[in-house]
N, CA, C and O atoms as a Tinker XYZ file with bonds, in Angstrom:
   204  protein
     1  N      6.731000    0.677000  -14.204000    73     2
     2  CA     6.434000   -0.712000  -14.480000    64     1     3
     3  C      7.247000   -1.590000  -13.534000    63     2     4     5
     4  O      8.435000   -1.355000  -13.309000    81     3
     5  N      6.597000   -2.582000  -12.999000    73     3     6
     6  CA     7.337000   -3.468000  -12.110000    64     5     7
     7  C      8.137000   -4.477000  -12.932000    63     6     8     9
     8  O      7.692000   -4.914000  -13.994000    81     7
     9  N      9.290000   -4.834000  -12.448000    73     7    10
    10  CA    10.221000   -5.653000  -13.222000    64     9    11
    11  C      9.727000   -7.079000  -13.442000    63    10    12    13
    12  O     10.026000   -7.671000  -14.479000    81    11
    13  N      8.981000   -7.648000  -12.495000    73    11    14
    14  CA     8.572000   -9.043000  -12.660000    64    13    15
    15  C      7.491000   -9.229000  -13.720000    63    14    16    17
    16  O      7.311000  -10.342000  -14.214000    81    15
    17  N      6.764000   -8.166000  -14.084000    73    15    18
    18  CA     5.733000   -8.253000  -15.110000    64    17    19
    19  C      6.190000   -7.696000  -16.452000    63    18    20    21
    20  O      5.417000   -7.681000  -17.411000    81    19
    21  N      7.414000   -7.248000  -16.529000    73    19    22
    22  CA     7.921000   -6.611000  -17.738000    64    21    23
    23  C      8.311000   -7.649000  -18.790000    63    22    24    25
    24  O      8.999000   -8.625000  -18.488000    81    23
    25  N      7.860000   -7.426000  -20.032000    73    23    26
    26  CA     8.222000   -8.310000  -21.137000    64    25    27
    27  C      8.781000   -7.480000  -22.280000    63    26    28    29
    28  O      8.492000   -6.288000  -22.389000    81    27
    29  N      9.585000   -8.114000  -23.136000    73    27    30
    30  CA    10.148000   -7.453000  -24.312000    64    29    31
    31  C      9.471000   -8.014000  -25.546000    63    30    32    33
    32  O      9.217000   -9.215000  -25.634000    81    31
    33  N      9.177000   -7.138000  -26.504000    73    31    34
    34  CA     8.581000   -7.568000  -27.764000    64    33    35
    35  C      9.606000   -7.374000  -28.875000    63    34    36    37
    36  O     10.117000   -6.273000  -29.082000    81    35
    37  N      9.896000   -8.458000  -29.581000    73    35    38
    38  CA    10.932000   -8.464000  -30.606000    64    37    39
    39  C     10.300000   -8.651000  -31.984000    63    38    40    41
    40  O      9.406000   -9.480000  -32.155000    81    39
    41  N     10.761000   -7.892000  -32.947000    73    39    42
    42  CA    10.287000   -8.006000  -34.329000    64    41    43
    43  C     10.718000   -9.352000  -34.907000    63    42    44    45
    44  O     11.862000   -9.766000  -34.717000    81    43
    45  N      9.823000  -10.033000  -35.605000    73    43    46
    46  CA    10.148000  -11.344000  -36.169000    64    45    47
    47  C     10.978000  -11.226000  -37.438000    63    46    48    49
    48  O     11.626000  -12.193000  -37.839000    81    47
    49  N     10.972000  -10.069000  -38.072000    73    47    50
    50  CA    11.727000   -9.905000  -39.320000    64    49    51
    51  C     13.158000   -9.423000  -39.085000    63    50    52    53
    52  O     14.103000  -10.032000  -39.586000    81    51
    53  N     13.327000   -8.342000  -38.331000    73    51    54
    54  CA    14.679000   -7.806000  -38.121000    64    53    55
    55  C     15.300000   -8.231000  -36.785000    63    54    56    57
    56  O     16.477000   -7.964000  -36.544000    81    55
    57  N     14.523000   -8.889000  -35.913000    73    55    58
    58  CA    15.002000   -9.426000  -34.622000    64    57    59
    59  C     15.470000   -8.349000  -33.645000    63    58    60    61
    60  O     16.335000   -8.603000  -32.807000    81    59
    61  N     14.906000   -7.162000  -33.752000    73    59    62
    62  CA    15.252000   -6.090000  -32.815000    64    61    63
    63  C     14.149000   -5.915000  -31.791000    63    62    64    65
    64  O     12.972000   -6.105000  -32.095000    81    63
    65  N     14.531000   -5.552000  -30.577000    73    63    66
    66  CA    13.560000   -5.322000  -29.511000    64    65    67
    67  C     13.077000   -3.885000  -29.619000    63    66    68    69
    68  O     13.851000   -2.945000  -29.437000    81    67
    69  N     11.790000   -3.721000  -29.917000    73    67    70
    70  CA    11.233000   -2.405000  -30.162000    64    69    71
    71  C     10.299000   -1.919000  -29.066000    63    70    72    73
    72  O     10.152000   -0.713000  -28.870000    81    71
    73  N      9.670000   -2.834000  -28.353000    73    71    74
    74  CA     8.662000   -2.462000  -27.373000    64    73    75
    75  C      8.872000   -3.206000  -26.065000    63    74    76    77
    76  O      9.377000   -4.328000  -26.034000    81    75
    77  N      8.468000   -2.543000  -24.984000    73    75    78
    78  CA     8.408000   -3.150000  -23.659000    64    77    79
    79  C      6.976000   -3.031000  -23.196000    63    78    80    81
    80  O      6.334000   -1.999000  -23.393000    81    79
    81  N      6.476000   -4.082000  -22.582000    73    79    82
    82  CA     5.095000   -4.086000  -22.128000    64    81    83
    83  C      5.028000   -4.901000  -20.843000    63    82    84    85
    84  O      6.048000   -5.400000  -20.367000    81    83
    85  N      3.842000   -5.036000  -20.289000    73    83    86
    86  CA     3.673000   -5.877000  -19.127000    64    85    87
    87  C      2.476000   -6.785000  -19.301000    63    86    88    89
    88  O      1.530000   -6.472000  -20.024000    81    87
    89  N      2.539000   -7.917000  -18.621000    73    87    90
    90  CA     1.422000   -8.848000  -18.654000    64    89    91
    91  C      1.339000   -9.559000  -17.312000    63    90    92    93
    92  O      2.314000   -9.637000  -16.565000    81    91
    93  N      0.156000  -10.073000  -17.028000    73    91    94
    94  CA    -0.053000  -10.845000  -15.819000    64    93    95
    95  C      0.349000  -12.283000  -16.121000    63    94    96    97
    96  O     -0.358000  -12.986000  -16.842000    81    95
    97  N      1.471000  -12.721000  -15.576000    73    95    98
    98  CA     2.011000  -14.042000  -15.894000    64    97    99
    99  C      1.246000  -15.176000  -15.218000    63    98   100   101
   100  O      1.408000  -16.339000  -15.585000    81    99
   101  N      0.417000  -14.844000  -14.236000    73    99   102
   102  CA    -0.385000  -15.874000  -13.580000    64   101   103
   103  C     -1.595000  -16.267000  -14.424000    63   102   104   105
   104  O     -2.014000  -17.425000  -14.408000    81   103
   105  N     -2.150000  -15.318000  -15.152000    73   103   106
   106  CA    -3.343000  -15.612000  -15.949000    64   105   107
   107  C     -3.011000  -15.957000  -17.397000    63   106   108   109
   108  O     -3.722000  -16.748000  -18.017000    81   107
   109  N     -1.944000  -15.377000  -17.947000    73   107   110
   110  CA    -1.553000  -15.623000  -19.340000    64   109   111
   111  C     -0.241000  -16.401000  -19.332000    63   110   112   113
   112  O      0.817000  -15.840000  -19.049000    81   111
   113  N     -0.314000  -17.698000  -19.645000    73   111   114
   114  CA     0.874000  -18.556000  -19.592000    64   113   115
   115  C      1.649000  -18.558000  -20.907000    63   114   116   117
   116  O      2.878000  -18.626000  -20.896000    81   115
   117  N      0.944000  -18.482000  -22.045000    73   115   118
   118  CA     1.628000  -18.549000  -23.341000    64   117   119
   119  C      2.282000  -17.208000  -23.678000    63   118   120   121
   120  O      1.985000  -16.178000  -23.073000    81   119
   121  N      3.169000  -17.255000  -24.649000    73   119   122
   122  CA     3.883000  -16.041000  -25.063000    64   121   123
   123  C      2.981000  -15.138000  -25.891000    63   122   124   125
   124  O      2.152000  -15.603000  -26.673000    81   123
   125  N      3.161000  -13.856000  -25.700000    73   123   126
   126  CA     2.342000  -12.854000  -26.370000    64   125   127
   127  C      2.853000  -12.612000  -27.791000    63   126   128   129
   128  O      4.059000  -12.570000  -28.032000    81   127
   129  N      1.902000  -12.453000  -28.739000    73   127   130
   130  CA     2.231000  -12.115000  -30.119000    64   129   131
   131  C      1.313000  -10.991000  -30.564000    63   130   132   133
   132  O      0.090000  -11.133000  -30.548000    81   131
   133  N      1.909000   -9.873000  -30.961000    73   131   134
   134  CA     1.140000   -8.707000  -31.377000    64   133   135
   135  C      1.669000   -8.182000  -32.701000    63   134   136   137
   136  O      2.861000   -8.282000  -32.992000    81   135
   137  N      0.773000   -7.624000  -33.495000    73   135   138
   138  CA     1.184000   -6.991000  -34.736000    64   137   139
   139  C      1.368000   -5.502000  -34.443000    63   138   140   141
   140  O      0.406000   -4.783000  -34.172000    81   139
   141  N      2.635000   -5.053000  -34.504000    73   139   142
   142  CA     2.959000   -3.673000  -34.169000    64   141   143
   143  C      3.884000   -3.089000  -35.223000    63   142   144   145
   144  O      4.443000   -3.806000  -36.053000    81   143
   145  N      4.034000   -1.769000  -35.173000    73   143   146
   146  CA     4.876000   -1.072000  -36.146000    64   145   147
   147  C      6.344000   -1.183000  -35.743000    63   146   148   149
   148  O      6.708000   -0.928000  -34.595000    81   147
   149  N      7.172000   -1.566000  -36.701000    73   147   150
   150  CA     8.621000   -1.628000  -36.491000    64   149   151
   151  C      9.248000   -0.433000  -37.202000    63   150   152   153
   152  O      9.090000   -0.271000  -38.412000    81   151
   153  N      9.953000    0.395000  -36.455000    73   151   154
   154  CA    10.554000    1.595000  -37.055000    64   153   155
   155  C     11.777000    1.264000  -37.899000    63   154   156   157
   156  O     12.191000    2.075000  -38.728000    81   155
   157  N     12.364000    0.082000  -37.702000    73   155   158
   158  CA    13.522000   -0.314000  -38.495000    64   157   159
   159  C     13.102000   -0.898000  -39.841000    63   158   160   161
   160  O     13.737000   -0.635000  -40.862000    81   159
   161  N     12.028000   -1.693000  -39.838000    73   159   162
   162  CA    11.493000   -2.261000  -41.084000    64   161   163
   163  C     10.570000   -1.275000  -41.804000    63   162   164   165
   164  O     10.317000   -1.408000  -43.002000    81   163
   165  N     10.078000   -0.295000  -41.068000    73   163   166
   166  CA     9.149000    0.726000  -41.565000    64   165   167
   167  C      7.835000    0.132000  -42.065000    63   166   168   169
   168  O      7.289000    0.554000  -43.085000    81   167
   169  N      7.337000   -0.869000  -41.314000    73   167   170
   170  CA     6.032000   -1.466000  -41.624000    64   169   171
   171  C      5.525000   -2.221000  -40.401000    63   170   172   173
   172  O      6.255000   -2.416000  -39.429000    81   171
   173  N      4.265000   -2.642000  -40.463000    73   171   174
   174  CA     3.678000   -3.422000  -39.383000    64   173   175
   175  C      4.111000   -4.876000  -39.520000    63   174   176   177
   176  O      3.931000   -5.498000  -40.567000    81   175
   177  N      4.686000   -5.405000  -38.442000    73   175   178
   178  CA     5.148000   -6.787000  -38.440000    64   177   179
   179  C      4.692000   -7.465000  -37.160000    63   178   180   181
   180  O      4.231000   -6.808000  -36.226000    81   179
   181  N      4.822000   -8.769000  -37.126000    73   179   182
   182  CA     4.485000   -9.537000  -35.930000    64   181   183
   183  C      5.619000   -9.406000  -34.927000    63   182   184   185
   184  O      6.786000   -9.605000  -35.261000    81   183
   185  N      5.262000   -9.068000  -33.696000    73   183   186
   186  CA     6.232000   -8.947000  -32.606000    64   185   187
   187  C      5.924000  -10.029000  -31.571000    63   186   188   189
   188  O      4.786000  -10.176000  -31.127000    81   187
   189  N      6.952000  -10.779000  -31.198000    73   187   190
   190  CA     6.785000  -11.866000  -30.235000    64   189   191
   191  C      7.494000  -11.540000  -28.937000    63   190   192   193
   192  O      8.483000  -10.808000  -28.910000    81   191
   193  N      6.974000  -12.092000  -27.879000    73   191   194
   194  CA     7.557000  -11.903000  -26.563000    64   193   195
   195  C      8.866000  -12.677000  -26.439000    63   194   196   197
   196  O      8.952000  -13.834000  -26.851000    81   195
   197  N      9.881000  -12.033000  -25.870000    73   195   198
   198  CA    11.158000  -12.688000  -25.619000    64   197   199
   199  C     11.421000  -12.715000  -24.124000    63   198   200   201
   200  O     10.679000  -12.119000  -23.343000    81   199
   201  N     12.480000  -13.407000  -23.731000    73   199   202
   202  CA    12.816000  -13.484000  -22.313000    64   201   203
   203  C     13.496000  -12.227000  -21.847000    63   202   204
   204  O     13.852000  -12.116000  -20.674000    81   203
């Protein structure tokens, strides 16, 4: 993964960074929000993009 397209996804409940992903920052300007599984909360929660 190239570093300039790399984003971190943080759980909204426990505030831990669980996933790394990439996105095209030229086409998608807003922050990404995905519902993913958090292994610390042990359930599906909303994960938001962080810096």
